[in-house]
C-alpha positions in Angstrom: 3.1 -15.4 -7.7 4.8 -14.1 -4.5 2.3 -11.4 -3.9 -1.2 -12.3 -5.6 -3.2 -9.7 -6.8 -7.0 -9.7 -6.5 -9.0 -10.0 -9.8 -9.9 -6.4 -9.7 -6.3 -5.4 -9.2 -7.1 -3.2 -6.2 -5.2 -5.2 -3.9 -2.3 -7.5 -3.5 -1.8 -10.1 -0.6 1.1 -10.2 1.7 1.5 -12.0 5.0 -2.3 -12.9 4.7 -3.4 -9.4 4.4 -5.0 -7.1 1.7 -2.8 -4.2 0.9 -3.8 -1.6 -1.6 -2.0 -1.4 -5.0 -0.8 1.9 -6.3 -3.4 3.6 -8.6 -3.0 2.3 -12.3 -4.1 5.5 -13.8 -1.2 7.6 -12.5 1.3 9.0 -15.0 4.4 7.0 -15.0 6.8 9.9 -14.3 4.4 10.9 -11.3 4.4 7.3 -10.1 8.3 6.8 -10.3 8.9 10.4 -8.5 6.7 9.4 -5.6 8.1 5.6 -5.6 11.4 7.3 -5.2 10.0 9.6 -2.5 8.7 6.7 -0.5 12.0 4.7 -0.8 14.0 7.6 0.7 11.4 8.1 3.5 11.5 4.5 4.5 15.5 4.9 4.6 14.8 8.0 6.5 12.5 6.0 9.0 15.3 3.3 9.3 18.0 5.8 10.2 15.9 7.7 12.8 15.1 4.4 14.5 18.8 3.5 14.5 19.7 6.8 15.8 16.6 7.0 18.3 15.6 10.3 17.0 12.0 10.8 17.7 11.5 13.9 15.8 13.3 12.6 12.8 11.1 9.5 13.0 8.0 11.5 13.1 9.1 13.4 10.1 9.9 10.4 8.1 6.9 8.7 9.0 4.9 11.7 7.7 6.8 11.6 4.3 5.9 7.8 4.0 2.3 8.8 4.5 2.5 11.6 2.0 4.1 9.3 -0.5 1.9 6.4 -0.2 -1.2 8.9 -0.3 0.1 10.4 -3.9 0.4 6.7 -4.9 -3.1 5.8 -3.9 -2.2 3.2 -1.5 -3.6 5.1 1.4 -6.2 7.7 1.7 -9.1 8.0 -0.5 -9.6 5.2 -2.7 -8.7 5.3 -6.5 -11.8 3.3 -7.7 -15.1 4.9 -8.1 -17.6 2.1 -7.8 -18.3 2.8 -4.1 -16.5 -0.3 -2.7 -15.1 0.3 0.7 -11.4 0.1 1.6 -10.5 -3.5 2.6 -6.8 -2.7 3.3 -5.2 -4.9 6.2 -8.1 -7.3 6.3 -7.2 -11.1 5.8 -8.5 -12.1 2.4 -10.6 -14.9 3.9 -12.5 -12.3 5.6 -13.1 -9.8 2.9 -15.3 -9.5 -0.3 -12.5 -11.5 -1.9 -13.1 -14.7 0.3 -14.4 -16.7 -2.6 -11.5 -15.9 -4.9 -8.9 -16.4 -1.9 -10.4 -19.9 -1.2 -10.4 -20.9 -4.9 -6.8 -20.1 -5.4 -5.6 -22.1 -2.2 -7.9 -25.3 -2.7 
């Protein structure tokens, strides 16, 4: 598996960091709409960088943020058990350390 998921499905690991997964309770049509918006926003970021347009870059980044929040990948966590958000942590420095070590040993 290229991007392993934590046992609880909250995160995937890429470049030795935990990244929050999309909220699995989202309606499929809603999820698809926001994934399309995210991809369009990422293209807008690329275009703004290439044209060195700071205003467009700021607007595109805000669109990326909004799409990721709608998908549950940023902003308030989508689970309700009180566990903290560990996005950006190295798996071996997180509550998933035992799982991470067990998969790589």
